[in-house]
BADREN-186954 format. One line per field, with one value per residue: residue in one letter; y, z, x of N, C-alpha, C in turn; chain; residue number from 1. Coordinates in pm, 1 decimal, decimal comma. Example, Ala and Ser with C-alpha at 12.3 -4.5 7.8 and 13.67 -1.06 7.14 Angstrom:
// BADREN-186954
res	[a:s]
n.py	[-569,0:-225,0]
n.pz	[780,0:708,0]
n.px	[1319,0:1285,0]
ca.py	[-450,0:-106,0]
ca.pz	[780,0:714,0]
ca.px	[1230,0:1367,0]
c.py	[-330,0:3,0]
c.pz	[780,0:787,0]
c.px	[1320,0:1290,0]
chain	[A:A]
n	[1:2]
This chain:
// BADREN-186954
res	[x:x:x:x:x:x:x:x:x:x:x:x:x:x:x:x:x:x:x:x:x:x:x:x:x:x:x:x:x:x:x:x:x:x:x:x:x:x:x:x:x:x:x:x:x:x:x:x:x:x:x:x:x:x:x:x:x:x:x:x:x:x:x:x:x:x:x:x:x:x:x:x:x:x:x:x:x:x:x:x:x:x:x:x:x:x:x:x:x:x:x:x:x:x:x:x:x:x:x:x:x:x:x:x:x:x:x:x:x:x:x:x:x:x:x:x:x:x:x:x:x:x:x]
n.py	[4295,4:4025,9:3688,0:3431,3:3078,4:2892,8:2627,1:2465,6:2255,7:2090,7:1985,4:1761,6:1694,8:1392,5:1301,2:1088,3:912,2:641,6:418,8:319,1:35,2:-320,2:-326,3:-525,6:-871,2:-1033,0:-1016,9:-983,4:-1076,9:-962,4:-939,1:-1003,4:-871,3:-822,4:-607,8:-527,0:-533,4:-587,0:-549,9:-630,8:-543,2:-508,5:-232,4:-127,4:-263,1:-90,9:277,6:453,9:622,9:866,4:1036,6:826,6:858,3:753,1:457,2:277,4:106,1:-142,6:-302,1:-559,4:-651,0:-969,9:-1055,9:-1197,3:-1113,5:-835,1:-619,4:-471,1:-218,5:-49,8:159,5:301,2:542,5:505,0:649,1:673,5:602,6:383,9:34,2:-107,9:-139,9:-78,8:-173,4:-46,1:-65,1:-275,1:-530,2:-756,0:-1074,3:-1082,9:-1189,8:-1075,3:-956,2:-833,4:-599,8:-398,7:-93,8:84,8:423,9:689,5:987,8:940,8:781,2:496,6:187,2:-192,8:-382,9:-554,2:-850,3:-1002,0:-1378,8:-1521,7:-1524,7:-1325,4:-1380,4:-1159,5:-1191,9:-1190,3:-1257,2:-1481,5:-1501,0:-1639,2:-1746,1]
n.pz	[134,1:236,6:217,3:267,5:320,4:256,1:334,8:171,6:226,3:90,0:110,4:-14,0:-3,3:-25,9:-106,2:138,3:171,8:168,0:-10,7:147,5:379,0:296,0:369,7:655,4:757,4:903,2:621,3:579,9:529,9:645,5:644,3:382,2:158,1:-53,6:-207,9:-102,3:65,6:374,3:454,8:652,2:760,2:860,1:991,3:817,5:886,8:873,4:768,5:619,9:435,9:516,5:666,8:711,7:471,2:341,6:278,2:-3,5:-136,8:-333,2:-556,2:-794,2:-1046,0:-1146,4:-1458,0:-1674,1:-1987,3:-1941,8:-1698,9:-1451,5:-1238,1:-907,4:-695,4:-383,3:-111,0:194,7:562,6:718,2:981,7:983,8:973,3:851,2:623,1:456,6:143,6:-84,8:-338,2:-508,9:-753,1:-732,8:-705,2:-846,1:-881,8:-728,9:-677,2:-431,9:-313,4:-109,3:-27,8:140,2:141,6:131,0:157,4:2,8:-186,4:-320,6:-162,0:-188,2:-279,7:-51,3:-102,2:-132,2:-111,2:-247,4:-464,4:-410,9:-376,3:-430,8:-267,6:-82,0:282,9:407,6:192,8:-78,3:-54,3]
n.px	[5051,7:4887,3:4846,5:4625,3:4589,7:4308,2:4124,2:3851,3:3563,9:3324,2:3003,7:2799,5:2499,2:2299,1:1974,6:1859,0:1646,9:1480,0:1247,2:928,9:902,6:740,2:389,1:314,2:257,6:-17,6:-198,0:-551,1:-863,3:-1125,8:-1409,4:-1673,4:-1931,2:-2205,5:-2108,9:-1896,3:-1557,3:-1384,3:-1061,3:-749,6:-428,5:-79,0:130,6:426,6:755,1:956,4:1018,4:1179,9:1158,8:1081,8:826,5:520,4:281,9:18,7:-167,0:-171,9:-458,8:-551,9:-774,1:-818,7:-1036,6:-1105,8:-1170,9:-1190,2:-983,0:-941,9:-827,4:-978,3:-903,7:-938,7:-831,3:-763,9:-698,7:-573,8:-561,4:-272,0:-284,5:-436,6:-487,4:-676,8:-964,5:-1259,5:-1333,5:-1540,9:-1796,4:-1757,3:-1802,5:-2086,1:-2066,0:-1830,8:-1475,1:-1186,9:-863,6:-625,6:-403,2:-159,6:13,6:262,4:275,6:542,7:714,6:935,9:834,7:637,5:642,5:701,1:445,9:209,7:61,9:-224,8:-286,0:-464,4:-762,6:-1083,0:-1390,5:-1684,6:-1954,3:-2249,4:-2252,7:-2007,8:-1833,6:-1631,0:-1316,9]
ca.py	[4211,0:3907,9:3595,4:3318,4:2961,4:2855,7:2504,3:2455,4:2158,3:2122,5:1880,0:1730,1:1597,6:1309,3:1241,5:964,2:862,2:545,3:388,2:252,7:-120,2:-357,8:-356,6:-655,2:-966,1:-1103,7:-919,2:-1067,0:-1041,9:-974,0:-959,2:-991,2:-852,7:-801,6:-513,1:-455,6:-648,2:-530,3:-606,8:-558,9:-554,1:-470,8:-137,2:-196,3:-287,6:29,4:363,4:523,1:755,3:991,6:988,8:748,8:958,0:675,5:338,1:267,9:-31,7:-184,6:-392,8:-582,4:-750,2:-1064,4:-1051,9:-1236,7:-1055,4:-706,2:-600,3:-372,9:-172,7:34,6:223,5:396,2:581,5:493,7:706,4:601,2:542,8:296,0:-77,5:-187,0:-67,7:-142,2:-137,6:-56,9:-32,2:-383,3:-593,6:-865,1:-1209,5:-1084,1:-1230,5:-982,1:-977,9:-740,6:-560,6:-284,9:-72,6:200,5:529,0:793,2:1105,5:877,6:712,2:365,2:44,7:-291,0:-429,4:-686,9:-902,1:-1114,6:-1474,6:-1575,2:-1434,7:-1336,3:-1344,9:-1076,3:-1227,4:-1183,2:-1385,3:-1519,8:-1504,1:-1777,5:-1728,4]
ca.pz	[113,3:324,3:170,8:371,2:222,2:304,3:273,5:168,0:229,2:10,7:115,9:-117,1:79,3:-123,7:-31,3:187,7:200,3:96,5:-4,3:310,4:379,4:271,5:490,9:749,1:751,1:815,5:528,7:602,9:473,4:749,4:622,9:252,6:139,0:-191,1:-282,3:-29,4:148,0:483,8:479,1:738,5:769,3:971,4:943,1:772,1:978,6:868,8:703,5:592,6:330,4:569,5:727,3:632,2:422,6:334,9:251,1:-146,5:-148,0:-491,9:-587,6:-924,9:-1077,0:-1262,0:-1563,2:-1831,6:-2033,5:-1912,1:-1555,3:-1369,9:-1112,4:-812,5:-600,3:-276,1:-14,4:353,5:648,0:751,3:1117,5:990,4:906,2:813,3:519,2:383,1:13,8:-133,7:-474,7:-581,1:-811,6:-657,4:-758,1:-910,6:-837,2:-684,2:-596,6:-360,6:-263,1:-19,8:-47,6:218,3:87,3:204,6:79,3:-96,7:-284,6:-276,8:-130,3:-238,8:-254,7:20,5:-185,6:-77,4:-209,9:-320,7:-504,5:-312,9:-467,8:-364,4:-232,5:79,1:391,4:425,9:58,8:-117,7:-72,0]
ca.px	[4939,9:4888,6:4762,7:4600,8:4541,1:4181,6:4064,4:3710,8:3495,3:3191,8:2944,1:2704,8:2399,0:2204,5:1874,0:1878,2:1523,1:1455,2:1100,5:905,6:895,9:613,1:330,6:332,3:137,9:-82,5:-304,9:-645,0:-988,5:-1208,3:-1564,9:-1733,5:-2049,6:-2263,9:-2048,3:-1751,2:-1446,0:-1290,2:-934,1:-665,8:-289,8:3,5:216,6:551,7:863,8:1057,6:969,0:1286,9:1124,2:1010,9:702,1:435,5:162,7:-93,2:-156,0:-273,0:-485,3:-582,6:-864,2:-818,1:-1125,6:-1056,8:-1248,3:-1105,9:-856,3:-953,7:-804,8:-1037,3:-856,4:-987,1:-737,1:-804,5:-567,1:-605,2:-492,3:-186,5:-281,2:-556,4:-447,6:-793,3:-1029,3:-1381,6:-1323,2:-1669,4:-1830,4:-1727,4:-1932,4:-2121,0:-2011,1:-1701,6:-1350,8:-1074,2:-720,1:-587,7:-268,9:-144,2:129,5:277,2:333,1:597,9:750,7:1016,5:749,5:571,8:696,5:682,7:334,7:188,5:-24,0:-359,7:-229,3:-595,4:-883,8:-1179,7:-1555,2:-1757,2:-2084,9:-2317,0:-2193,1:-1867,1:-1757,6:-1499,4:-1169,3]
c.py	[4045,9:3814,0:3475,2:3171,9:2912,7:2742,9:2511,1:2302,8:2175,7:1978,5:1864,9:1652,1:1542,6:1281,6:1104,6:861,8:743,4:480,4:309,7:97,7:-195,1:-372,2:-491,3:-739,8:-992,1:-1006,0:-1035,4:-1000,1:-1072,1:-990,9:-916,0:-964,1:-850,1:-712,6:-448,0:-579,5:-559,8:-635,1:-537,0:-598,4:-500,7:-351,6:-204,6:-179,4:-163,9:127,4:451,4:616,5:841,5:954,2:917,4:818,2:888,6:541,3:317,8:128,6:-65,1:-308,5:-425,2:-706,5:-835,5:-1088,4:-1077,0:-1197,0:-915,1:-697,8:-439,2:-347,1:-71,0:37,6:321,4:423,7:569,3:573,5:637,9:549,9:422,8:158,4:-175,1:-81,6:-135,7:-100,6:-146,5:-26,4:-133,1:-439,4:-717,2:-995,7:-1200,9:-1158,8:-1113,4:-1053,7:-840,5:-726,6:-427,7:-233,6:66,4:281,0:640,9:900,2:1063,6:800,0:601,7:254,5:-57,9:-334,9:-567,0:-729,9:-1026,7:-1249,3:-1559,2:-1482,4:-1429,3:-1288,5:-1283,4:-1144,0:-1218,0:-1318,1:-1380,4:-1488,6:-1635,7:-1704,7:-1829,7]
c.pz	[152,9:258,2:274,2:259,9:319,1:246,5:282,2:157,1:174,5:49,2:39,2:-72,8:-37,5:-16,6:12,2:204,0:103,2:92,6:130,1:273,6:353,5:376,7:550,1:723,0:879,3:736,3:486,3:537,5:589,5:730,4:454,1:236,5:11,7:-257,8:-207,2:35,2:257,3:491,2:579,4:721,3:857,1:900,7:882,3:880,5:997,3:793,4:717,7:493,2:369,1:649,8:659,6:585,8:405,6:304,3:98,0:-152,8:-277,1:-469,7:-757,4:-962,7:-1168,0:-1344,8:-1694,1:-1879,6:-1971,5:-1750,3:-1508,4:-1237,0:-1028,6:-696,3:-500,3:-169,0:122,4:426,9:693,5:925,4:1091,6:954,6:873,6:722,2:474,3:251,5:-42,3:-258,2:-560,0:-649,9:-766,1:-771,2:-858,3:-822,5:-819,3:-627,3:-525,4:-305,0:-185,8:-26,2:41,6:106,4:174,2:103,7:-27,1:-210,4:-243,5:-250,0:-209,3:-195,2:-168,8:-61,4:-126,8:-160,8:-261,4:-365,2:-419,9:-432,4:-363,5:-355,7:-69,1:155,0:384,8:302,0:44,9:-143,8:-48,0]
c.px	[4948,2:4791,2:4736,9:4542,6:4389,4:4144,4:3908,9:3655,7:3364,8:3113,4:2821,1:2621,3:2307,4:2098,0:1883,6:1754,8:1504,8:1274,1:1053,8:907,6:766,0:531,1:318,5:205,4:107,0:-176,8:-411,6:-781,0:-1085,0:-1376,7:-1583,1:-1873,9:-2072,9:-2171,0:-1908,3:-1692,8:-1381,4:-1186,6:-842,0:-513,8:-197,3:105,0:368,2:659,9:929,8:988,3:1082,5:1283,4:1054,0:871,7:596,7:280,4:46,7:-51,3:-221,4:-326,0:-552,2:-661,9:-840,0:-941,9:-1072,1:-1173,0:-1209,9:-988,7:-854,3:-904,4:-851,1:-971,4:-947,4:-856,1:-798,3:-669,7:-646,4:-545,1:-404,2:-164,1:-374,0:-466,5:-548,3:-844,8:-1166,1:-1368,9:-1465,3:-1695,1:-1778,5:-1832,9:-1975,8:-2113,8:-1895,2:-1600,7:-1246,9:-957,0:-701,1:-455,6:-274,8:-24,7:148,0:369,7:390,0:639,6:861,2:971,7:692,4:656,5:650,9:524,3:323,2:74,4:-119,2:-298,5:-337,3:-687,0:-1002,0:-1302,0:-1617,0:-1894,2:-2120,2:-2270,4:-2076,4:-1772,5:-1686,9:-1389,5:-1077,8]
chain	[A:A:A:A:A:A:A:A:A:A:A:A:A:A:A:A:A:A:A:A:A:A:A:A:A:A:A:A:A:A:A:A:A:A:A:A:A:A:A:A:A:A:A:A:A:A:A:A:A:A:A:A:A:A:A:A:A:A:A:A:A:A:A:A:A:A:A:A:A:A:A:A:A:A:A:A:A:A:A:A:A:A:A:A:A:A:A:A:A:A:A:A:A:A:A:A:A:A:A:A:A:A:A:A:A:A:A:A:A:A:A:A:A:A:A:A:A:A:A:A:A:A:A]
n	[1:2:3:4:5:6:7:8:9:10:11:12:13:14:15:16:17:18:19:20:21:22:23:24:25:26:27:28:29:30:31:32:33:34:35:36:37:38:39:40:41:42:43:44:45:46:47:48:49:50:51:52:53:54:55:56:57:58:59:60:61:62:63:64:65:66:67:68:69:70:71:72:73:74:75:76:77:78:79:80:81:82:83:84:85:86:87:88:89:90:91:92:93:94:95:96:97:98:99:100:101:102:103:104:105:106:107:108:109:110:111:112:113:114:115:116:117:118:119:120:121:122:123]
């Protein structure tokens, strides 16, 4: 009987995916109407979390104590979106996150509230 010594190397692969980077600046208000806001941003500088799946765009209505949120998903090839169904004359804050297989990245936050009114809006 012949015995051989065999070295076995076991590799344990760790999922090296990281959350995507924050979407890039500028995060801008392009247009404001009676019940909508058009926002634009830039893609994240890095997306090590796998392919970019979408952007999560969130509106938060400033309504005293209550926080009313509306979140929509935006196609990953798009870097602007018209967020509809907002309440006229209400103030909102906005943020956008890149979403990849590894999860959601840090949010890019619009640094001021926007009042939804016809015309230029107040911001």
